[in-house]
C-alpha positions in Angstrom: 82.8 122.7 101.6 84.3 120.3 105.1 85.4 117.3 105.9 83.4 114.4 107.6 83.3 110.5 108.7 79.7 111.1 110.6 78.2 108.8 107.6 78.9 107.0 104.9 79.3 108.2 101.5 76.0 107.6 99.0 77.3 105.9 95.6 75.7 106.5 92.6 74.5 103.0 91.5 75.1 101.2 88.5 73.3 98.9 87.3 70.6 96.7 89.1 73.3 94.7 91.3 75.4 97.6 92.1 77.9 96.7 95.5 77.9 98.6 98.1 81.1 100.3 100.1 80.8 101.9 103.2 83.5 104.5 103.9 83.2 107.1 105.8 85.9 109.5 105.2 85.1 111.7 102.8 84.7 115.7 102.0 81.9 117.9 100.8 82.6 120.6 97.9 80.0 122.1 98.4 76.9 121.9 99.9 74.8 120.4 97.8 77.4 117.5 97.6 76.6 114.3 98.7 80.6 113.8 99.4 84.0 111.9 98.0 86.1 109.7 99.3 89.0 111.2 100.9 91.7 109.0 102.7 92.9 109.7 105.8 96.3 109.7 106.7 96.9 111.7 109.5 95.8 114.9 111.2 98.9 117.1 109.7 97.8 115.6 105.9 93.8 116.6 106.9 94.7 120.0 107.9 97.0 120.5 104.1 94.3 118.9 102.0 91.8 121.0 103.8 93.5 124.4 103.6 94.6 123.8 100.3 90.9 123.1 98.8 90.0 126.6 101.0 92.7 128.6 99.1 91.2 126.8 95.7 87.4 127.4 96.9 88.5 131.1 97.3 90.2 131.5 94.2 87.5 130.3 92.3 84.6 132.5 94.1 87.5 135.7 93.0 87.1 134.8 89.7 83.8 133.2 89.3 
């Protein structure tokens, strides 16, 4: 799991002429996740969101 802006998010194409929207801020929910868009607001919100996701991942790991 991680947040990054080093590359654009790879969107699934919907139809032959699907538009392409370049978004660099995104997060990966697991190692094989291609990324989902993340709207960066500020560093404080980024840290809050990151640690909320860490807590969620740890809880899921404990249950599974």
